[in-house]
C-alpha positions in Angstrom: 40.8 29.2 45.2 37.7 28.8 43.1 35.9 25.4 43.2 36.7 23.1 40.4 33.9 22.5 37.9 31.8 19.4 38.5 31.5 16.9 35.7 31.2 13.2 34.9 34.2 11.3 33.4 34.6 7.9 31.7 37.9 6.5 33.0 39.0 3.5 35.0 37.7 3.7 38.6 40.7 4.3 40.8 42.4 6.5 38.2 39.3 8.7 38.0 38.9 8.9 41.7 42.6 10.1 42.0 42.2 12.6 39.1 39.1 14.1 40.7 40.9 14.6 44.0 43.9 16.2 42.3 41.7 18.5 40.2 39.6 19.6 43.1 42.7 20.4 45.3 43.3 20.2 49.1 40.2 22.2 49.9 37.9 19.7 48.2 39.7 16.8 49.8 39.1 18.3 53.2 35.4 18.5 52.5 35.4 14.7 51.9 33.1 14.9 48.8 31.5 11.7 47.8 32.3 10.3 44.4 29.8 8.3 42.3 30.0 5.7 39.7 27.1 4.9 37.3 26.4 3.4 33.9 24.5 5.2 31.2 22.0 3.8 28.7 24.9 2.8 26.3 26.7 0.8 29.0 29.5 3.4 29.5 30.7 3.9 33.1 30.8 7.4 34.5 32.4 9.0 37.6 31.5 12.3 39.2 30.7 14.2 42.4 27.0 14.2 41.6 24.5 12.1 39.7 22.8 13.6 36.7 19.0 13.8 37.1 18.3 11.4 34.3 20.3 8.7 36.1 19.0 9.4 39.6 16.9 6.3 39.6 19.5 4.0 38.2 21.9 1.9 40.2 25.1 3.5 41.4 28.1 3.1 43.7 29.5 5.7 46.1 33.3 5.8 46.4 35.5 7.2 49.1 38.5 9.4 48.6 40.6 6.3 48.0 38.3 5.2 45.2 36.9 2.3 47.2 33.2 1.5 47.0 31.5 2.4 50.3 27.9 2.0 49.3 25.9 0.4 46.5 22.5 1.8 45.6 20.4 -0.5 43.4 18.2 1.0 40.7 14.6 1.7 41.5 12.4 -1.1 40.0 10.5 -0.2 36.9 6.9 -1.3 36.2 8.3 -4.2 34.2 10.5 -5.2 37.1 7.6 -5.2 39.5 5.4 -7.2 37.1 8.2 -9.7 36.7 8.6 -10.0 40.4 4.9 -10.6 40.9 5.0 -13.3 38.2 7.9 -15.0 39.9 6.2 -14.8 43.3 3.0 -16.3 41.9 4.9 -19.1 40.2 6.8 -19.9 43.3 3.6 -20.0 45.3 2.0 -22.3 42.8 4.9 -24.7 42.9 4.7 -24.8 46.7 1.0 -25.4 46.5 1.5 -28.2 44.0 4.2 -29.9 46.1 2.0 -29.7 49.2 -1.0 -31.1 47.4 1.1 -34.0 45.9 2.3 -34.9 49.4 -1.3 -34.8 50.6 -2.4 -37.2 47.9 0.4 -39.7 48.7 -0.1 -39.5 52.5 -3.9 -39.6 52.4 -4.7 -42.3 49.8 -3.2 -45.7 49.4 -4.6 -46.5 46.0 -6.6 -45.1 43.0 -9.6 -46.9 44.4 -9.4 -44.8 47.6 -9.4 -41.6 45.5 -12.4 -42.8 43.5 -14.3 -43.7 46.7 -13.6 -40.2 48.1 -14.8 -38.7 44.8 -18.1 -40.6 45.0 -18.7 -39.6 48.6 -18.2 -36.0 47.7 -20.4 -36.1 44.6 -23.1 -38.0 46.6 -23.1 -35.3 49.2 -23.4 -32.5 46.6 -26.2 -34.4 44.8 -28.1 -34.6 48.1 -27.8 -30.8 48.6 -28.9 -30.2 45.0 -31.9 -32.4 45.4 -33.0 -30.6 48.6 -32.5 -27.2 46.9 -34.6 -28.3 43.9 -37.3 -29.6 46.2 -37.4 -26.3 48.1 -37.6 -24.3 44.8 -40.6 -26.4 43.7 -42.3 -25.8 47.0 -41.6 -22.1 46.7 -43.1 -21.9 43.2 -46.3 -23.8 44.4 -46.7 -21.5 47.4 -46.2 -18.4 45.2 -48.8 -19.6 42.7 -51.3 -20.1 45.6 -50.5 -16.6 47.1 -50.9 -14.9 43.8 -54.2 -16.7 43.2 -55.5 -15.1 46.4 -55.1 -11.7 44.9 -57.6 -12.6 42.2 -55.8 -10.6 39.6 -55.9 -7.5 41.8 -53.1 -5.7 43.7 -52.6 -7.7 47.0 -53.0 -6.1 50.4 -49.9 -5.2 52.4 -49.8 -8.5 54.3 -50.2 -10.6 51.2 -47.7 -8.5 49.3 -45.1 -9.1 51.9 -45.7 -12.9 51.8 -45.4 -12.9 48.1 -42.2 -10.9 48.2 -40.7 -13.3 50.9 -41.4 -16.4 48.8 -40.1 -14.7 45.7 -36.8 -14.0 47.4 -36.7 -17.5 48.7 -37.2 -18.9 45.2 -34.4 -16.7 43.9 -32.1 -17.9 46.7 -32.8 -21.5 46.0 -32.3 -21.2 42.3 -29.0 -19.5 42.8 -28.0 -22.2 45.3 -28.8 -24.9 42.8 -26.6 -23.1 40.2 -23.7 -22.8 42.6 -23.9 -26.4 43.7 -24.0 -27.6 40.1 -20.9 -25.6 39.3 -19.2 -27.0 42.4 -20.1 -30.5 41.3 -18.5 -30.0 37.9 -15.3 -28.6 39.4 -15.2 -31.5 41.9 -15.4 -34.0 39.1 -12.6 -32.3 37.2 -10.4 -31.9 40.3 -10.7 -35.6 41.2 -10.0 -36.6 37.6 -6.8 -34.6 37.6 -5.8 -35.9 41.1 -6.3 -39.5 40.0 -4.1 -39.1 37.0 -1.4 -37.3 39.0 -1.6 -39.8 41.8 -0.9 -42.6 39.2 2.2 -40.7 38.0 3.4 -40.1 41.6 3.0 -43.7 42.7 4.7 -44.9 39.5 7.7 -42.6 40.3 7.3 -40.9 36.9 7.1 -37.5 38.7 8.1 -36.2 42.1 6.0 -33.9 44.4 6.1 -30.4 43.0 7.1 -31.4 39.4 
């Protein structure tokens, strides 16, 4: 007996499974072929003994000879699906971070004055580091001017050239440090300002941790 042609059908599930078995005959039944159910781009349900290539990455169900679902295979995520999953994961992480920070504020500070005092302590420490870095930069510049003066407008010897290079590098490092500290100071002021406003809302019961 020749093998029945393979095809996809759009019929009710159990009816299709039964029809396929009858069409294939006893030989096919003995082979226990798997049946598949999938949905095309128009939303129409199909049944068949193989998945067309264009639907291979879509979700599908495998049916046994009684038409019962034995396995469900989800569709492979698209680029849009993956992007959406990343966005959802990032949002969830931000919510957890906000909740934890809110709890930290409530547990660590008893009043707005406590937060303001912590802010002043942090800013004072940063100002001290900035002052030291500025002083070091001024000293570097003075030393460089003195070393360059030794050359008398000529190319410095190897030892003097190395000293000049060392102080030039030190000056660059200090100037970059000053810039980083000033940026950090600005961010610290902004962070404490936001924390103080949020702390007020939390203590007043207008928002809950994580809102």
